[in-house]
C-alpha positions as CSV (number, residue, x, y, z in Angstrom):
1,M,3.2,-19.6,21.2
2,F,3.7,-16.0,20.2
3,A,2.4,-13.3,22.5
4,N,1.1,-11.2,19.6
5,R,2.1,-10.2,16.0
6,A,4.7,-7.8,17.3
7,D,6.4,-10.5,19.3
8,A,6.3,-12.8,16.3
9,G,7.8,-10.1,14.2
10,K,10.7,-9.5,16.5
11,K,11.5,-13.3,16.6
12,L,11.2,-13.5,12.8
13,A,13.5,-10.5,12.4
14,H,16.4,-12.5,14.0
15,A,15.9,-15.3,11.5
16,V,15.7,-13.0,8.5
17,A,18.9,-11.2,9.7
18,R,20.8,-14.5,9.8
19,Y,19.6,-15.2,6.3
20,L,20.7,-11.8,5.0
21,E,24.1,-12.0,6.7
22,G,24.8,-15.2,4.8
23,L,24.2,-13.6,1.4
24,D,27.1,-12.5,-0.8
25,D,24.9,-9.9,-2.3
26,R,21.9,-8.6,-0.3
27,A,20.6,-6.7,-3.3
28,D,18.9,-3.7,-1.6
29,P,16.4,-5.7,0.7
30,I,12.9,-4.6,1.2
31,V,10.1,-6.0,3.4
32,L,6.6,-6.4,1.9
33,A,3.7,-7.2,4.2
34,L,0.5,-8.9,3.3
35,P,-2.3,-6.7,4.8
36,R,-3.7,-6.7,7.2
37,G,-2.4,-9.3,9.6
38,G,1.0,-9.4,8.2
39,V,1.7,-5.7,8.7
40,P,2.5,-5.7,12.4
41,V,4.8,-8.7,11.9
42,A,6.5,-7.1,9.0
43,L,6.9,-3.7,10.8
44,E,9.0,-5.3,13.5
45,V,11.2,-7.1,10.8
46,A,11.7,-3.8,9.0
47,L,12.5,-1.8,12.1
48,E,14.9,-4.4,13.6
49,L,16.8,-4.6,10.3
50,G,16.5,-1.0,9.2
51,L,14.7,-1.9,6.0
52,P,11.9,-0.1,4.1
53,L,8.4,-1.5,4.5
54,G,5.9,-1.8,1.7
55,L,2.7,-3.7,0.9
56,A,1.8,-6.7,-1.3
57,L,-1.9,-6.1,-1.9
58,V,-3.7,-9.4,-2.6
59,R,-7.3,-10.5,-2.1
60,K,-8.9,-13.9,-1.8
61,V,-11.4,-14.7,-4.5
62,G,-14.3,-16.6,-2.9
63,V,-16.6,-19.2,-4.5
64,P,-19.8,-17.3,-5.4
65,G,-22.3,-17.8,-2.7
66,Y,-19.6,-19.3,-0.4
67,D,-17.3,-16.3,0.1
68,E,-15.1,-18.0,2.8
69,L,-14.2,-20.8,0.4
70,A,-11.2,-19.6,-1.6
71,A,-11.4,-20.4,-5.4
72,G,-8.1,-18.5,-5.7
73,A,-6.6,-15.1,-5.1
74,V,-5.7,-12.0,-7.1
75,I,-2.8,-9.6,-6.8
76,D,-2.8,-6.2,-8.4
77,G,-0.1,-4.6,-10.6
78,G,0.3,-3.6,-14.2
79,A,-1.2,-6.9,-15.2
80,P,-3.4,-8.2,-12.3
81,E,-2.7,-11.9,-11.7
82,F,-5.4,-14.5,-10.7
83,V,-4.0,-17.6,-9.1
84,P,-6.6,-20.4,-8.9
85,N,-7.1,-23.0,-6.3
86,E,-7.4,-25.8,-8.8
87,Q,-9.0,-28.3,-6.4
88,V,-11.7,-25.9,-5.2
89,M,-12.5,-24.8,-8.8
90,R,-12.7,-28.3,-10.0
91,E,-15.0,-29.5,-7.1
92,A,-17.2,-26.4,-7.5
93,R,-17.3,-26.8,-11.3
94,L,-16.1,-23.2,-11.8
95,T,-14.4,-21.6,-14.8
96,R,-12.4,-18.3,-14.9
97,A,-15.4,-16.7,-16.5
98,D,-17.6,-17.6,-13.5
99,L,-15.3,-15.7,-11.3
100,E,-14.8,-12.5,-13.3
101,P,-17.3,-10.5,-11.3
102,V,-15.7,-11.6,-8.0
103,I,-12.2,-10.8,-9.4
104,A,-13.3,-7.4,-10.5
105,R,-14.8,-6.6,-7.1
106,E,-11.6,-7.7,-5.3
107,L,-9.4,-5.7,-7.6
108,A,-11.6,-2.6,-6.8
109,E,-11.1,-3.4,-3.1
110,I,-7.4,-3.6,-3.6
111,E,-7.4,-0.2,-5.3
112,K,-9.5,1.3,-2.5
113,R,-7.1,-0.1,0.1
114,R,-4.1,1.2,-1.8
115,Q,-5.5,4.7,-1.7
116,A,-6.3,4.4,2.0
117,Y,-3.0,2.9,3.1
118,L,-0.4,4.7,0.9
119,R,-2.2,8.1,0.9
120,G,-0.3,9.3,-2.1
121,R,3.0,7.5,-1.4
122,D,4.4,5.6,-4.4
123,P,4.6,1.8,-4.0
124,E,8.1,0.6,-3.3
125,P,9.8,-0.8,-6.4
126,V,11.0,-4.4,-6.3
127,A,12.9,-4.9,-9.5
128,G,16.5,-6.0,-8.8
129,R,16.0,-6.2,-5.0
130,T,15.9,-8.9,-2.3
131,V,12.1,-8.9,-1.5
132,I,11.1,-10.4,1.8
133,V,7.4,-11.1,1.9
134,V,5.9,-11.3,5.4
135,D,2.6,-12.6,6.8
136,D,1.4,-13.5,10.3
137,G,1.2,-17.2,9.2
138,I,0.0,-19.4,6.4
139,A,-2.8,-22.0,6.3
140,T,-3.6,-23.1,2.7
141,G,-1.2,-20.7,1.0
142,A,-3.6,-19.6,-1.9
143,T,-3.3,-15.9,-1.1
144,V,0.4,-16.0,-0.5
145,R,1.0,-17.9,-3.8
146,A,-0.9,-15.2,-5.7
147,A,1.3,-12.5,-4.0
148,L,4.5,-14.4,-4.9
149,R,3.6,-15.0,-8.5
150,G,2.7,-11.4,-9.0
151,L,5.9,-10.2,-7.4
152,R,8.0,-12.7,-9.4
153,R,6.8,-11.0,-12.6
154,R,8.3,-7.7,-11.4
155,A,11.8,-9.2,-11.6
156,P,13.2,-9.1,-8.0
157,A,16.8,-10.3,-7.6
158,R,15.7,-12.7,-4.9
159,L,12.2,-13.5,-3.5
160,V,12.0,-14.7,0.2
161,L,8.9,-15.8,2.1
162,A,9.2,-15.2,5.9
163,V,6.4,-16.2,8.3
164,P,6.2,-17.2,12.0
165,V,4.1,-20.4,11.5
166,A,2.8,-22.6,8.7
167,P,2.1,-26.3,8.0
168,A,4.8,-28.4,6.2
169,D,2.6,-29.4,3.3
170,T,1.7,-25.8,2.5
171,L,5.4,-24.8,2.6
172,A,6.3,-27.6,0.3
173,R,3.7,-26.4,-2.2
174,L,5.2,-22.8,-2.0
175,K,8.8,-23.9,-2.4
176,D,8.9,-23.5,-6.1
177,A,7.5,-19.9,-5.9
178,V,10.4,-18.5,-3.9
179,D,14.2,-18.6,-3.5
180,E,14.0,-19.1,0.2
181,I,11.4,-19.8,2.9
182,I,12.0,-18.7,6.5
183,C,9.5,-20.2,9.0
184,L,9.9,-20.3,12.7
185,Q,7.4,-23.0,13.5
186,V,6.2,-25.9,11.4
187,P,3.7,-27.8,13.6
188,A,3.0,-31.4,12.8
189,D,-0.6,-31.0,13.9
190,F,-1.3,-27.5,12.4
191,R,-4.9,-26.4,12.5
192,A,-5.1,-22.6,12.3
193,V,-2.7,-19.7,12.5
194,G,-4.5,-18.0,15.4
195,L,-3.9,-21.0,17.7
196,Y,-0.2,-20.1,17.8
197,Y,-0.8,-16.6,19.2
198,R,-2.1,-15.6,22.6
199,D,-3.4,-12.3,21.1
200,F,-4.6,-12.7,17.5
201,S,-7.1,-9.9,17.4
202,Q,-7.9,-8.4,14.0
203,T,-5.5,-5.8,12.6
204,T,-7.4,-2.6,11.7
205,D,-6.9,-0.2,8.8
206,V,-5.8,2.4,11.3
207,E,-3.0,0.1,12.6
208,V,-1.9,-0.6,9.0
209,M,-1.6,3.1,8.2
210,A,0.2,3.8,11.5
211,A,2.7,1.0,10.8
212,L,3.5,2.4,7.4
213,D,3.9,5.9,8.9
214,T,6.3,4.5,11.6
215,A,8.4,2.7,9.0
216,A,8.5,5.7,6.7
217,S,9.7,8.0,9.5
């Protein structure tokens, strides 16, 4: 049980540090957080290790009429990438064309958040670097997979996923998307990320901006 996201981040930082120490070539590491919940975790990793902090902006694409059910996720960039949840799309009888309005809406939300969070700062480049992607935990992994696929297209030297908690089956599905997975807890009876935190209150936009300011300073 983690006290809160900051506590999880401090513990995760130690594991990431051990991983980096074992590399022959660290390749200019950078920490990228998945907003919003991943940001307080990633901030502690970045501060503990003295690394820059950036964002991997990704949004869930919900089934039309059932927004909480993820048909996939989209990550922005020069060529925005949609990563489908094949099972959900098959069961809901959806095609990519059915989701285009939702994808467009989520990309617009990503751009809105980029303007709010970065406030004129350029996104951190990832090409040729060791990129450490951090979230507060993973359940199904659809959103994380979209982020990883989009980042892989930007040619990092090494792509690492670091999270406090996730189920084994989800980690197995993500293994081919990264060079390394660092996960502190892999519960056999995983049900929800929030059950492994005493305080899992929602991270606000203000907290995200404050974390980026702290890391930048």
